[in-house]
Biopython code that builds the backbone (N, CA, C, O; Angstrom):
import numpy as np
from Bio.PDB.StructureBuilder import StructureBuilder

atoms = [
    (1, "MET", "N", (0.829, -1.188, 0.000)),
    (1, "MET", "CA", (0.000, 0.000, 0.000)),
    (1, "MET", "C", (0.871, 1.248, 0.000)),
    (1, "MET", "O", (0.555, 2.231, -0.669)),
    (2, "THR", "N", (1.962, 1.208, 0.747)),
    (2, "THR", "CA", (2.866, 2.361, 0.776)),
    (2, "THR", "C", (3.449, 2.620, -0.604)),
    (2, "THR", "O", (3.501, 3.765, -1.051)),
    (3, "GLY", "N", (3.889, 1.567, -1.280)),
    (3, "GLY", "CA", (4.435, 1.723, -2.626)),
    (3, "GLY", "C", (3.417, 2.310, -3.589)),
    (3, "GLY", "O", (3.755, 3.146, -4.427)),
    (4, "LEU", "N", (2.167, 1.870, -3.469)),
    (4, "LEU", "CA", (1.112, 2.404, -4.323)),
    (4, "LEU", "C", (0.902, 3.888, -4.072)),
    (4, "LEU", "O", (0.799, 4.668, -5.018)),
    (5, "LEU", "N", (0.839, 4.283, -2.815)),
    (5, "LEU", "CA", (0.617, 5.689, -2.485)),
    (5, "LEU", "C", (1.793, 6.560, -2.911)),
    (5, "LEU", "O", (1.597, 7.690, -3.358)),
    (6, "ILE", "N", (2.999, 6.049, -2.779)),
    (6, "ILE", "CA", (4.164, 6.819, -3.236)),
    (6, "ILE", "C", (4.122, 6.982, -4.757)),
    (6, "ILE", "O", (4.412, 8.059, -5.277)),
    (7, "THR", "N", (3.765, 5.924, -5.459)),
    (7, "THR", "CA", (3.680, 5.989, -6.917)),
    (7, "THR", "C", (2.599, 6.967, -7.361)),
    (7, "THR", "O", (2.829, 7.770, -8.266)),
    (8, "LEU", "N", (1.433, 6.912, -6.742)),
    (8, "LEU", "CA", (0.354, 7.812, -7.121)),
    (8, "LEU", "C", (0.650, 9.255, -6.726)),
    (8, "LEU", "O", (0.118, 10.184, -7.335)),
    (9, "GLY", "N", (1.482, 9.448, -5.725)),
    (9, "GLY", "CA", (1.846, 10.795, -5.298)),
    (9, "GLY", "C", (2.967, 11.407, -6.121)),
    (9, "GLY", "O", (3.309, 12.574, -5.929)),
    (10, "ASP", "N", (3.536, 10.640, -7.028)),
    (10, "ASP", "CA", (4.623, 11.132, -7.874)),
    (10, "ASP", "C", (4.059, 12.035, -8.955)),
    (10, "ASP", "O", (3.370, 11.570, -9.862)),
    (11, "GLN", "N", (4.344, 13.302, -8.862)),
    (11, "GLN", "CA", (3.755, 14.262, -9.793)),
    (11, "GLN", "C", (4.641, 14.563, -11.000)),
    (11, "GLN", "O", (4.260, 15.363, -11.855)),
    (12, "LYS", "N", (5.816, 13.938, -11.084)),
    (12, "LYS", "CA", (6.711, 14.209, -12.223)),
    (12, "LYS", "C", (6.065, 13.851, -13.550)),
    (12, "LYS", "O", (6.192, 14.598, -14.520)),
    (13, "ALA", "N", (5.383, 12.736, -13.609)),
    (13, "ALA", "CA", (4.753, 12.325, -14.862)),
    (13, "ALA", "C", (3.651, 13.299, -15.258)),
    (13, "ALA", "O", (3.516, 13.642, -16.433)),
    (14, "ILE", "N", (2.876, 13.739, -14.297)),
    (14, "ILE", "CA", (1.808, 14.694, -14.591)),
    (14, "ILE", "C", (2.404, 15.999, -15.101)),
    (14, "ILE", "O", (1.914, 16.558, -16.083)),
    (15, "LEU", "N", (3.448, 16.491, -14.452)),
    (15, "LEU", "CA", (4.089, 17.723, -14.909)),
    (15, "LEU", "C", (4.718, 17.542, -16.286)),
    (15, "LEU", "O", (4.726, 18.473, -17.091)),
    (16, "PHE", "N", (5.241, 16.359, -16.560)),
    (16, "PHE", "CA", (5.810, 16.070, -17.873)),
    (16, "PHE", "C", (4.743, 16.200, -18.957)),
    (16, "PHE", "O", (4.965, 16.843, -19.982)),
    (17, "TYR", "N", (3.582, 15.583, -18.722)),
    (17, "TYR", "CA", (2.509, 15.671, -19.714)),
    (17, "TYR", "C", (1.985, 17.088, -19.843)),
    (17, "TYR", "O", (1.683, 17.534, -20.950)),
    (18, "LEU", "N", (1.871, 17.802, -18.739)),
    (18, "LEU", "CA", (1.402, 19.183, -18.806)),
    (18, "LEU", "C", (2.407, 20.083, -19.522)),
    (18, "LEU", "O", (2.031, 21.138, -20.033)),
    (19, "GLY", "N", (3.669, 19.685, -19.566)),
    (19, "GLY", "CA", (4.669, 20.447, -20.294)),
    (19, "GLY", "C", (4.441, 20.418, -21.806)),
    (19, "GLY", "O", (4.854, 21.336, -22.516)),
    (20, "PHE", "N", (3.787, 19.370, -22.294)),
    (20, "PHE", "CA", (3.470, 19.275, -23.712)),
    (20, "PHE", "C", (2.189, 20.021, -24.087)),
    (20, "PHE", "O", (1.877, 20.171, -25.268)),
    (21, "LEU", "N", (1.473, 20.474, -23.109)),
    (21, "LEU", "CA", (0.173, 21.092, -23.347)),
    (21, "LEU", "C", (0.202, 22.240, -24.348)),
    (21, "LEU", "O", (-0.658, 22.276, -25.228)),
    (22, "PRO", "N", (1.135, 23.174, -24.266)),
    (22, "PRO", "CA", (1.118, 24.299, -25.209)),
    (22, "PRO", "C", (1.270, 23.881, -26.678)),
    (22, "PRO", "O", (0.889, 24.636, -27.572)),
    (23, "ALA", "N", (1.809, 22.714, -26.930)),
    (23, "ALA", "CA", (1.966, 22.260, -28.313)),
    (23, "ALA", "C", (0.636, 21.820, -28.925)),
    (23, "ALA", "O", (0.508, 21.777, -30.149)),
    (24, "PHE", "N", (-0.344, 21.497, -28.102)),
    (24, "PHE", "CA", (-1.605, 20.952, -28.594)),
    (24, "PHE", "C", (-2.818, 21.816, -28.309)),
    (24, "PHE", "O", (-3.835, 21.699, -28.993)),
    (25, "ILE", "N", (-2.726, 22.677, -27.316)),
    (25, "ILE", "CA", (-3.874, 23.482, -26.893)),
    (25, "ILE", "C", (-3.457, 24.945, -26.808)),
    (25, "ILE", "O", (-2.380, 25.259, -26.301)),
    (26, "ASP", "N", (-4.311, 25.841, -27.306)),
    (26, "ASP", "CA", (-4.068, 27.279, -27.198)),
    (26, "ASP", "C", (-4.378, 27.706, -25.764)),
    (26, "ASP", "O", (-5.540, 27.881, -25.398)),
    (27, "LEU", "N", (-3.338, 27.869, -24.962)),
    (27, "LEU", "CA", (-3.526, 28.174, -23.544)),
    (27, "LEU", "C", (-4.173, 29.534, -23.319)),
    (27, "LEU", "O", (-4.868, 29.724, -22.321)),
    (28, "ALA", "N", (-3.959, 30.486, -24.229)),
    (28, "ALA", "CA", (-4.537, 31.821, -24.061)),
    (28, "ALA", "C", (-6.056, 31.793, -24.190)),
    (28, "ALA", "O", (-6.738, 32.651, -23.629)),
    (29, "ALA", "N", (-6.590, 30.824, -24.916)),
    (29, "ALA", "CA", (-8.031, 30.744, -25.137)),
    (29, "ALA", "C", (-8.747, 29.882, -24.103)),
    (29, "ALA", "O", (-9.964, 29.716, -24.184)),
    (30, "MET", "N", (-8.020, 29.331, -23.136)),
    (30, "MET", "CA", (-8.627, 28.426, -22.162)),
    (30, "MET", "C", (-9.239, 29.201, -21.001)),
    (30, "MET", "O", (-8.691, 30.201, -20.537)),
    (31, "SER", "N", (-10.392, 28.711, -20.543)),
    (31, "SER", "CA", (-11.015, 29.270, -19.343)),
    (31, "SER", "C", (-10.535, 28.470, -18.132)),
    (31, "SER", "O", (-9.839, 27.464, -18.268)),
    (32, "TYR", "N", (-10.922, 28.936, -16.953)),
    (32, "TYR", "CA", (-10.540, 28.208, -15.735)),
    (32, "TYR", "C", (-11.176, 26.819, -15.710)),
    (32, "TYR", "O", (-10.575, 25.864, -15.217)),
    (33, "LEU", "N", (-12.375, 26.712, -16.237)),
    (33, "LEU", "CA", (-13.029, 25.403, -16.307)),
    (33, "LEU", "C", (-12.266, 24.470, -17.245)),
    (33, "LEU", "O", (-12.099, 23.289, -16.942)),
    (34, "ASP", "N", (-11.802, 24.991, -18.378)),
    (34, "ASP", "CA", (-11.007, 24.187, -19.311)),
    (34, "ASP", "C", (-9.710, 23.717, -18.659)),
    (34, "ASP", "O", (-9.312, 22.561, -18.808)),
    (35, "ILE", "N", (-9.062, 24.613, -17.942)),
    (35, "ILE", "CA", (-7.802, 24.263, -17.270)),
    (35, "ILE", "C", (-8.045, 23.170, -16.238)),
    (35, "ILE", "O", (-7.271, 22.217, -16.145)),
    (36, "GLY", "N", (-9.116, 23.305, -15.467)),
    (36, "GLY", "CA", (-9.447, 22.278, -14.476)),
    (36, "GLY", "C", (-9.733, 20.940, -15.120)),
    (36, "GLY", "O", (-9.339, 19.895, -14.602)),
    (37, "ALA", "N", (-10.428, 20.973, -16.263)),
    (37, "ALA", "CA", (-10.735, 19.723, -16.972)),
    (37, "ALA", "C", (-9.469, 19.058, -17.490)),
    (37, "ALA", "O", (-9.317, 17.842, -17.369)),
    (38, "VAL", "N", (-8.562, 19.833, -18.065)),
    (38, "VAL", "CA", (-7.317, 19.272, -18.586)),
    (38, "VAL", "C", (-6.475, 18.694, -17.452)),
    (38, "VAL", "O", (-5.909, 17.611, -17.595)),
    (39, "VAL", "N", (-6.388, 19.397, -16.340)),
    (39, "VAL", "CA", (-5.628, 18.893, -15.192)),
    (39, "VAL", "C", (-6.255, 17.609, -14.662)),
    (39, "VAL", "O", (-5.543, 16.649, -14.366)),
    (40, "ALA", "N", (-7.582, 17.582, -14.538)),
    (40, "ALA", "CA", (-8.260, 16.379, -14.040)),
    (40, "ALA", "C", (-8.052, 15.197, -14.983)),
    (40, "ALA", "O", (-7.795, 14.082, -14.529)),
    (41, "ILE", "N", (-8.160, 15.431, -16.283)),
    (41, "ILE", "CA", (-7.956, 14.352, -17.258)),
    (41, "ILE", "C", (-6.519, 13.840, -17.197)),
    (41, "ILE", "O", (-6.281, 12.634, -17.271)),
    (42, "THR", "N", (-5.562, 14.759, -17.061)),
    (42, "THR", "CA", (-4.155, 14.351, -16.970)),
    (42, "THR", "C", (-3.912, 13.508, -15.732)),
    (42, "THR", "O", (-3.253, 12.470, -15.804)),
    (43, "ILE", "N", (-4.437, 13.945, -14.600)),
    (43, "ILE", "CA", (-4.258, 13.187, -13.353)),
    (43, "ILE", "C", (-4.909, 11.816, -13.464)),
    (43, "ILE", "O", (-4.310, 10.813, -13.077)),
    (44, "LEU", "N", (-6.126, 11.763, -13.987)),
    (44, "LEU", "CA", (-6.807, 10.470, -14.133)),
    (44, "LEU", "C", (-6.069, 9.548, -15.101)),
    (44, "LEU", "O", (-5.965, 8.346, -14.855)),
    (45, "ALA", "N", (-5.563, 10.095, -16.184)),
    (45, "ALA", "CA", (-4.864, 9.258, -17.169)),
    (45, "ALA", "C", (-3.570, 8.696, -16.594)),
    (45, "ALA", "O", (-3.307, 7.499, -16.711)),
    (46, "VAL", "N", (-2.764, 9.549, -15.974)),
    (46, "VAL", "CA", (-1.475, 9.104, -15.439)),
    (46, "VAL", "C", (-1.686, 8.153, -14.259)),
    (46, "VAL", "O", (-1.102, 7.070, -14.223)),
    (47, "ASP", "N", (-2.510, 8.551, -13.302)),
    (47, "ASP", "CA", (-2.718, 7.699, -12.130)),
    (47, "ASP", "C", (-3.519, 6.451, -12.471)),
    (47, "ASP", "O", (-3.362, 5.418, -11.821)),
    (48, "GLY", "N", (-4.378, 6.535, -13.488)),
    (48, "GLY", "CA", (-5.106, 5.342, -13.915)),
    (48, "GLY", "C", (-4.169, 4.273, -14.437)),
    (48, "GLY", "O", (-4.342, 3.089, -14.147)),
    (49, "VAL", "N", (-3.184, 4.685, -15.201)),
    (49, "VAL", "CA", (-2.188, 3.730, -15.707)),
    (49, "VAL", "C", (-1.379, 3.155, -14.544)),
    (49, "VAL", "O", (-1.117, 1.953, -14.499)),
    (50, "LYS", "N", (-0.988, 4.006, -13.619)),
    (50, "LYS", "CA", (-0.212, 3.526, -12.467)),
    (50, "LYS", "C", (-1.033, 2.576, -11.602)),
    (50, "LYS", "O", (-0.494, 1.606, -11.070)),
    (51, "LEU", "N", (-2.328, 2.843, -11.457)),
    (51, "LEU", "CA", (-3.181, 1.912, -10.717)),
    (51, "LEU", "C", (-3.257, 0.568, -11.432)),
    (51, "LEU", "O", (-3.275, -0.480, -10.786)),
    (52, "GLY", "N", (-3.301, 0.593, -12.753)),
    (52, "GLY", "CA", (-3.293, -0.657, -13.515)),
    (52, "GLY", "C", (-2.017, -1.447, -13.296)),
    (52, "GLY", "O", (-2.056, -2.667, -13.133)),
    (53, "TYR", "N", (-0.887, -0.758, -13.290)),
    (53, "TYR", "CA", (0.391, -1.425, -13.014)),
    (53, "TYR", "C", (0.415, -2.012, -11.604)),
    (53, "TYR", "O", (0.872, -3.137, -11.402)),
    (54, "ALA", "N", (-0.073, -1.252, -10.642)),
    (54, "ALA", "CA", (-0.081, -1.725, -9.259)),
    (54, "ALA", "C", (-0.972, -2.956, -9.109)),
    (54, "ALA", "O", (-0.607, -3.906, -8.416)),
    (55, "TYR", "N", (-2.123, -2.944, -9.745)),
    (55, "TYR", "CA", (-3.019, -4.092, -9.674)),
    (55, "TYR", "C", (-2.396, -5.313, -10.349)),
    (55, "TYR", "O", (-2.474, -6.425, -9.826)),
    (56, "ALA", "N", (-1.781, -5.103, -11.509)),
    (56, "ALA", "CA", (-1.133, -6.220, -12.208)),
    (56, "ALA", "C", (-0.006, -6.802, -11.367)),
    (56, "ALA", "O", (0.149, -8.021, -11.293)),
    (57, "ALA", "N", (0.782, -5.938, -10.733)),
    (57, "ALA", "CA", (1.874, -6.426, -9.879)),
    (57, "ALA", "C", (1.326, -7.208, -8.694)),
    (57, "ALA", "O", (1.891, -8.229, -8.301)),
    (58, "TYR", "N", (0.233, -6.733, -8.129)),
    (58, "TYR", "CA", (-0.387, -7.445, -7.010)),
    (58, "TYR", "C", (-0.859, -8.831, -7.441)),
    (58, "TYR", "O", (-0.626, -9.816, -6.741)),
    (59, "ARG", "N", (-1.519, -8.903, -8.586)),
    (59, "ARG", "CA", (-2.031, -10.188, -9.057)),
    (59, "ARG", "C", (-0.901, -11.159, -9.389)),
    (59, "ARG", "O", (-0.988, -12.345, -9.071)),
    (60, "VAL", "N", (0.159, -10.661, -10.026)),
    (60, "VAL", "CA", (1.295, -11.523, -10.349)),
    (60, "VAL", "C", (1.966, -11.998, -9.068)),
    (60, "VAL", "O", (2.337, -13.167, -8.963)),
    (61, "GLY", "N", (2.124, -11.111, -8.098)),
    (61, "GLY", "CA", (2.724, -11.494, -6.819)),
    (61, "GLY", "C", (1.909, -12.549, -6.101)),
    (61, "GLY", "O", (2.466, -13.485, -5.527)),
    (62, "ALA", "N", (0.586, -12.404, -6.127)),
    (62, "ALA", "CA", (-0.275, -13.400, -5.494)),
    (62, "ALA", "C", (-0.213, -14.734, -6.241)),
    (62, "ALA", "O", (-0.292, -15.797, -5.625)),
    (63, "PHE", "N", (-0.073, -14.678, -7.553)),
    (63, "PHE", "CA", (-0.010, -15.892, -8.356)),
    (63, "PHE", "C", (1.309, -16.636, -8.152)),
    (63, "PHE", "O", (1.315, -17.858, -8.010)),
    (64, "LEU", "N", (2.418, -15.909, -8.136)),
    (64, "LEU", "CA", (3.734, -16.540, -8.052)),
    (64, "LEU", "C", (4.084, -17.002, -6.646)),
    (64, "LEU", "O", (4.736, -18.033, -6.482)),
    (65, "GLY", "N", (3.671, -16.269, -5.647)),
    (65, "GLY", "CA", (3.959, -16.656, -4.271)),
    (65, "GLY", "C", (5.205, -15.978, -3.728)),
    (65, "GLY", "O", (5.894, -15.243, -4.436)),
    (66, "VAL", "N", (5.481, -16.242, -2.449)),
    (66, "VAL", "CA", (6.565, -15.575, -1.732)),
    (66, "VAL", "C", (7.938, -16.014, -2.237)),
    (66, "VAL", "O", (8.828, -15.178, -2.394)),
    (67, "LYS", "N", (8.124, -17.294, -2.489)),
    (67, "LYS", "CA", (9.432, -17.799, -2.934)),
    (67, "LYS", "C", (9.855, -17.172, -4.257)),
    (67, "LYS", "O", (11.007, -16.767, -4.413)),
    (68, "ALA", "N", (8.941, -17.092, -5.198)),
    (68, "ALA", "CA", (9.266, -16.497, -6.488)),
    (68, "ALA", "C", (9.544, -15.008, -6.334)),
    (68, "ALA", "O", (10.405, -14.460, -7.022)),
    (69, "GLY", "N", (8.818, -14.351, -5.430)),
    (69, "GLY", "CA", (9.058, -12.931, -5.173)),
    (69, "GLY", "C", (10.446, -12.694, -4.615)),
    (69, "GLY", "O", (11.120, -11.736, -4.995)),
    (70, "GLU", "N", (10.872, -13.561, -3.715)),
    (70, "GLU", "CA", (12.226, -13.442, -3.151)),
    (70, "GLU", "C", (13.280, -13.672, -4.239)),
    (70, "GLU", "O", (14.285, -12.964, -4.294)),
    (71, "ALA", "N", (13.049, -14.655, -5.094)),
    (71, "ALA", "CA", (14.000, -14.924, -6.182)),
    (71, "ALA", "C", (14.062, -13.744, -7.145)),
    (71, "ALA", "O", (15.140, -13.392, -7.625)),
    (72, "MET", "N", (12.925, -13.136, -7.429)),
    (72, "MET", "CA", (12.912, -11.971, -8.326)),
    (72, "MET", "C", (13.617, -10.786, -7.685)),
    (72, "MET", "O", (14.292, -10.025, -8.377)),
    (73, "ASN", "N", (13.474, -10.616, -6.374)),
    (73, "ASN", "CA", (14.187, -9.538, -5.679)),
    (73, "ASN", "C", (15.697, -9.738, -5.754)),
    (73, "ASN", "O", (16.440, -8.777, -5.956)),
    (74, "ILE", "N", (16.152, -10.967, -5.595)),
    (74, "ILE", "CA", (17.582, -11.256, -5.690)),
    (74, "ILE", "C", (18.075, -10.989, -7.109)),
    (74, "ILE", "O", (19.132, -10.387, -7.303)),
    (75, "LEU", "N", (17.305, -11.440, -8.100)),
    (75, "LEU", "CA", (17.680, -11.201, -9.493)),
    (75, "LEU", "C", (17.707, -9.704, -9.808)),
    (75, "LEU", "O", (18.629, -9.228, -10.471)),
    (76, "ALA", "N", (16.709, -8.966, -9.338)),
    (76, "ALA", "CA", (16.668, -7.520, -9.573)),
    (76, "ALA", "C", (17.845, -6.830, -8.895)),
    (76, "ALA", "O", (18.415, -5.891, -9.450)),
    (77, "SER", "N", (18.213, -7.286, -7.698)),
    (77, "SER", "CA", (19.371, -6.722, -7.006)),
    (77, "SER", "C", (20.641, -6.947, -7.808)),
    (77, "SER", "O", (21.466, -6.044, -7.947)),
    (78, "PHE", "N", (20.792, -8.146, -8.329)),
    (78, "PHE", "CA", (21.965, -8.462, -9.139)),
    (78, "PHE", "C", (22.025, -7.576, -10.378)),
    (78, "PHE", "O", (23.089, -7.062, -10.725)),
    (79, "VAL", "N", (20.892, -7.397, -11.044)),
    (79, "VAL", "CA", (20.846, -6.558, -12.249)),
    (79, "VAL", "C", (21.203, -5.116, -11.901)),
    (79, "VAL", "O", (21.966, -4.485, -12.632)),
    (80, "MET", "N", (20.671, -4.579, -10.804)),
    (80, "MET", "CA", (20.948, -3.195, -10.411)),
    (80, "MET", "C", (22.421, -3.006, -10.037)),
    (80, "MET", "O", (23.033, -2.003, -10.403)),
    (81, "ILE", "N", (22.980, -3.961, -9.317)),
    (81, "ILE", "CA", (24.394, -3.869, -8.950)),
    (81, "ILE", "C", (25.260, -3.930, -10.204)),
    (81, "ILE", "O", (26.212, -3.162, -10.340)),
    (82, "THR", "N", (24.933, -4.842, -11.123)),
    (82, "THR", "CA", (25.685, -4.951, -12.372)),
    (82, "THR", "C", (25.592, -3.663, -13.175)),
    (82, "THR", "O", (26.596, -3.195, -13.712)),
    (83, "ALA", "N", (24.400, -3.087, -13.263)),
    (83, "ALA", "CA", (24.231, -1.829, -13.994)),
    (83, "ALA", "C", (25.018, -0.704, -13.333)),
    (83, "ALA", "O", (25.617, 0.120, -14.023)),
    (84, "GLY", "N", (25.023, -0.663, -11.997)),
    (84, "GLY", "CA", (25.789, 0.355, -11.284)),
    (84, "GLY", "C", (27.282, 0.234, -11.532)),
    (84, "GLY", "O", (27.975, 1.232, -11.728)),
    (85, "ILE", "N", (27.768, -0.998, -11.522)),
    (85, "ILE", "CA", (29.200, -1.221, -11.803)),
    (85, "ILE", "C", (29.521, -0.816, -13.236)),
    (85, "ILE", "O", (30.540, -0.173, -13.490)),
    (86, "PHE", "N", (28.651, -1.193, -14.173)),
    (86, "PHE", "CA", (28.861, -0.855, -15.571)),
    (86, "PHE", "C", (28.894, 0.657, -15.776)),
    (86, "PHE", "O", (29.766, 1.171, -16.476)),
    (87, "VAL", "N", (27.945, 1.369, -15.166)),
    (87, "VAL", "CA", (27.913, 2.835, -15.292)),
    (87, "VAL", "C", (29.140, 3.448, -14.642)),
    (87, "VAL", "O", (29.703, 4.409, -15.166)),
    (88, "GLY", "N", (29.561, 2.904, -13.503)),
    (88, "GLY", "CA", (30.752, 3.420, -12.825)),
    (88, "GLY", "C", (32.015, 3.224, -13.632)),
    (88, "GLY", "O", (32.889, 4.091, -13.648)),
    (89, "VAL", "N", (32.117, 2.095, -14.299)),
    (89, "VAL", "CA", (33.307, 1.807, -15.107)),
    (89, "VAL", "C", (33.313, 2.675, -16.370)),
    (89, "VAL", "O", (34.371, 3.143, -16.791)),
    (90, "MET", "N", (32.141, 2.893, -16.975)),
    (90, "MET", "CA", (32.047, 3.641, -18.221)),
    (90, "MET", "C", (32.170, 5.149, -17.996)),
    (90, "MET", "O", (32.465, 5.882, -18.940)),
    (91, "ALA", "N", (31.953, 5.624, -16.781)),
    (91, "ALA", "CA", (31.979, 7.073, -16.526)),
    (91, "ALA", "C", (33.349, 7.585, -16.399)),
    (91, "ALA", "O", (33.543, 8.782, -16.184)),
]
sb = StructureBuilder()
sb.init_structure("model")
sb.init_model(0)
sb.init_chain("A")
sb.init_seg("    ")
for serial, (resi, resn, name, xyz) in enumerate(atoms, 1):
    if name == "N":
        sb.init_residue(resn, " ", resi, " ")
    sb.init_atom(name, np.array(xyz, "f"), 0.0, 1.0, " ", f" {name:<3s}", serial, name[0])
structure = sb.get_structure()
């Protein structure tokens, strides 16, 4: 639950999408209601996708069980350490 709340509270993706707004919408012609609608749609779209990811991860975790989750954590740790070493050597 904590991971889900942290993910949904991450506003970088929302700000990223709102950064593209001037390319598609004439901001000078927008009313406050239009701005609220665009912000609400952006939040729902970004957080809706993240909720889908969280639900899928929950279902996969329940399907695979604790042992597989531990093995995946070890594998992910190995990949992250390897990537860190690779970036350190290449820098």
